Phi, psi and omega in degrees: 000151179275168177303322183294328180276343181234079185289339184252138172273104186295327176298318181295320175301316178299314180298319179296318179289326177301312181296319179297322183294333182291336181270089186290342180270352183293135177264095180277079189296328182293310178304318182289320180295313185286328177296320180294321177294319174299317180297321177302313182295328178292325177298327182289347181266105187283076183200144176267137175247136185256337183223115189232136171249125173264113186259108186087058189291338186050233188277356176097011186293319179295320181305314183300316176297317177295324176302317178297317185286326187228070185296341182266354186280153169280117181244126177248129176239142182212161179203155178295328186266127176297320179300319178293324180295320179294317177300318184291321181294321180291324183280335186251339184080003178253148176296153180220150182239146174273106182223135177283132178297343176276348181221091185272096182275068175231164181290150175291142177060040183270335186235151171257355170212130171237124184232137182220140184238112171053045181237327194275354179285358173256013182269133183289310183253078183298314178301323177291321179298316183292325177295316179297321179299317179300320179293326183281347179273144173290159172306132184073019174282156185251136172248124178228124185216157172232145181216150171280133184196203177059233182258027180305137175048033183299321183291325182287318179301310183295322183293317182283332173298310179294319177301313180294320176298322177293319185281316188249349185080002177210185182218139179257157172303121186229326187240142188284146172290147180227157182278151166262179188295317184298316179298317180297316178294321178297324180292320175302315178297316182298324181282356174086017180286143173274151176053050184283140178224134175230127174218172191228139170244133175253122184251121182260131181230150174234140181242150172287337181203159175293326180296323180293323174301311183298318177303316181289325174301317177299315181295333178276351185076029189247022174278162194302143178218050183275143177298319183257013180282179178291144184253012183228166178298151177296136181299141183302326176296320179292313178307307183297316183296317177299315178295327177294320179290327174293319176308318182290351182262005182292150182274191183296337177269008180075023181250151180262112180282137183222142178242143171241119173266123185251121178270128175249127186244135181223131177204155181238141174292133186302146176205148182297337183279352184282154174298141182230147179296149178285156177297136176305133178089002184266003180297141184255358178221158185266139180298323180299321179295319179295323181271351181070032186240173181268131181257129180251130177281123180256024177297133184090173185294144177288145178243139178294141181271000000 
């Protein structure tokens, strides 16, 4: 595959997660907030799951939430980073495996639920990953995932793009591409999931400084990992210019507003027991009767009143 087909350096993604896992005191508020929203969505599904895969478990926060909801289920957790796997096993008391999200080494139809929190936006071949997920699910099994996408960090992206243009006269690949809502929904359909749903939550965060924001992104393991990106530290002149532009975007309270758009994806492995749309024209009652309204036959050309 070419670099254009593989935008992300997966080894660099792994190293970033390894580094993030070493900081046991770091408060990954975003992972925890989104994990709780995923767990809430799981509660809305009135069904028990007996075999569950946590795909991209990171520090194990989502695993613990799923454990509480389904204490009798068999739960398997995995992550690209061996350091994260060790951290998750320590935090949850469950074994964890170092497995690449792009190569799911599990048996077909092994799980009835696969759930992932903020891990898949670093996958190069998302259609292939989603196809693998579908194969690992039992018929009528559920795939539930969250991903960073949409307009996430748009102000930060623009600030550093403009700063580099001002300082060097050009711009290097620095920020990863992300999905929008329509693309995410199309990927679910392309992978063959039944009843696919994609929706978006916008999480607004404010920072006292741009440096604190950059520190948090590093602590999350969410710094750039582009195949064709720069392989050295950002020049101090570019860094300072970018931070200066972020300072100019502070609000009246001296805070820097930042948004994270979180895509939530839901899809089911097809099964004959699932609901299916009725054939067009098969309705047995009139919409006008249900609405208590008058129905006018428009056969033939319309006439002005």
